[in-house]
N, C-alpha and C positions, 0 to 999 in steps of 0.2 A: 819474827815468828813465821814458821812454815805452816800454811794451812792445809797443805797435802804432804803426804809422806815423800821422801826423797826418790823413792823407787817410782812413784807415780809422776813426779815431776819430771824425771828423767825420760819416762815413757812419753809424756806429752812432747817434750823437746825432740825426741827421737822421731816422732811422727809430725814435725812440722816441716813445712817447705824450707828448703836451704836459705840461710841467711845471705843476703847479697854481700859480695865481696867488699864493697864500699863500706857497708856498715860493719863488717868484721874488722876493717882496718881503723874505723872510728872508735870501735870498742877497745882495740889494742892501744891506740894512742890516749884514749881517756884514762885507761888504767895505768899508763906509764908517766903521764904528765899532770893529771888533775886530781885534786883533793876530793875525797868522798867519791871514787868512781863507781860505787854500788848504786849511785842516784841515776845511772844511765838507764834508759828504758829496757834495753836487752832484747835478746832474739825473740822470746816467746810473746811478751807483750808488744813488741813491735810489729810482729805479724798480725796480732790482734788489731792494732790500731790501723795497719794497712788495709786489712780486709774490711773493717767498718768504713774506712774512707771509700774504698772501691765501691761498696754497696751504696753509699750515699751519693757518690760522684759530685762532690761539692764544686761549686764555682769559687767560693771564698771560704778560706779556713782561717781561724784565730787560734793561735797557741800562746798560752800564758805559761811562761817557763821553758826556755829553750835548752838550758844546760849546754852540752856540746853539740846538739843538733840532731840526735839519733831519731827522737820521736817526730821531728819536723819532716825529716826525709821519709820516714814511713807514711806519715799522713799525706805527704805530697803525692804519693803513688797513686792515689784515688782522685786527684784534681782533674777537672775538666781542662782541655787543651790550653785555653786562654785563662785559666784560673790563677788565683793568687793565695798564697799562705803568708800571713802575717804573724811573725813570731817575736815575742817580747821577753827579754831577760835583763835583770838588773846588773849582771856581772860584766862589765866592759872588757875584763881581761880574756873573756872566752870568745869574743866577737870575731877575731881574725881566724881562730880555729873553726868555729861555726862556718864561716863564709867560704873557707877553703874546701870544705867538704860539700857545702851546697853547690859550689861551682864545679865540682867534679862530677856531680849528679846531673841527670837530665833536666832537673828542676831549677837550676840556679837562677834563671830569669823570672821564675815565678815566685821565689821566696824573698820576701822583704823583711829585713831585721829592724828591731827597734830596741834600744838600749835605755834603760831607765825604770822608773816605777810604773808598774802596769796600771795601777789606779789612775794615774794621770795620763797615761798614753791612750787607753783604750777609748776615751770620749773623743779623742783627736783623730781616730781613724773612721773616715766617713764611708763605711761599707756595712752591708748587712751579710751576716755569716750564715752559711749553711751547716757548718761544723765547727765546734770549740772544744778545744782540749785544755783543761785547767791542770796545771802541775807546778805551781809556784809556792809562794809562802803560805803556809797552811793557815796561819791565824787570819789571813786576808780572804779566805775562800768566800765567806758570805758577802763581802763587799765585791769581789770579782763577780759573783752571781747577779747582783743587782745591775752591774754595768753591763754584763753580757746580754742580759734579757732585754737591754735597750738596742742591742746590735743583732738580734735574731729575729725570726718570724716563725709562723706556724710551720711545723715540719722540720725545723732546724734541730740539730742533735748536739747536746752537750755532754762530753766525756769528762769525768773528774777522777784524778789519780789520788791514791793513797788514803781512800776514805774509810778503809778498816784500820789503818794506823797500827799495824802490828797486833791487832785484837784489842788495843786499849779503849777503843771507842764503845765497847760493850761492858766496860768497867767504870766505876765512879772515878771521875778525874780529880786529881789533887788540885788545890787552889792554884798552885804554882805551874800547873801544866795547862798553859793557855792553849797550845796547839791541840790538845786532845779535846778540851772543851769547845774550841771553835769548830772542830771537825764534827763533833756530836751535834752542835747547833746546825751546821751545814747539812748534814744528813737529815736532820729533822725537817729543815727547810725545803730540801729537794723532795722529801716524801709528801710534805702537806701543801706545797705551793699549787695554787690553783692553775697556774699556766704550764705545769710540768707533769709529766708521766715518767716515773723514775723506777729503775732496778739496779741493785747493787750486785756486781759480779765479783766473785773471789778469784780475780786475776791478780796474780802477785800480791801487792799490798791493799787490794780492793780498788775496783774501777767501776764507777757509777755510769749508767747510760741513762740519759734524760732525753725525752722528746718534748719540744715546745709544742703546746696545744694552740 
């Protein structure tokens, strides 16, 4: 679902800062070699993530869902000089591709890859995160949130992708549609949670911005 007309989407893209060459190359390779290339973050949302990260200037970032590494590279642009970005993905087959682009960037030494189930890995990372980006298995979003809140502090920011889910969250979900039902529950949790202040932004498929109180 397009939340804006194609002409407005083109206008927005035409008025973005230029996409870095490394990210252009990553986009091309993703479309050539990876199944479901539409899952890549892309130019527009990538610049949004980059700008948020630069405004926050985090020491430590947690990303849940690496895919081919585009969003990690965008988020890393705002890291403090000695900061770290820990990124988790369950797909081992993408690890080498991610690493090759991380090492071509200025942030190779700052990015730590984790491969496996995020629910098992997050408790093992002994850091407090200033910025978290959630973009992995949609049915696990509520569980991710519970774990992430134990790894953040007052003032930390949590970004969550795909929270509008092509508009399906605004409709009654079928019993078999677990992803939509879990995202509806997640959005409710984010809105009502006493430790969070949240807004949903209509960026691509929906991006929520939450501040930990």
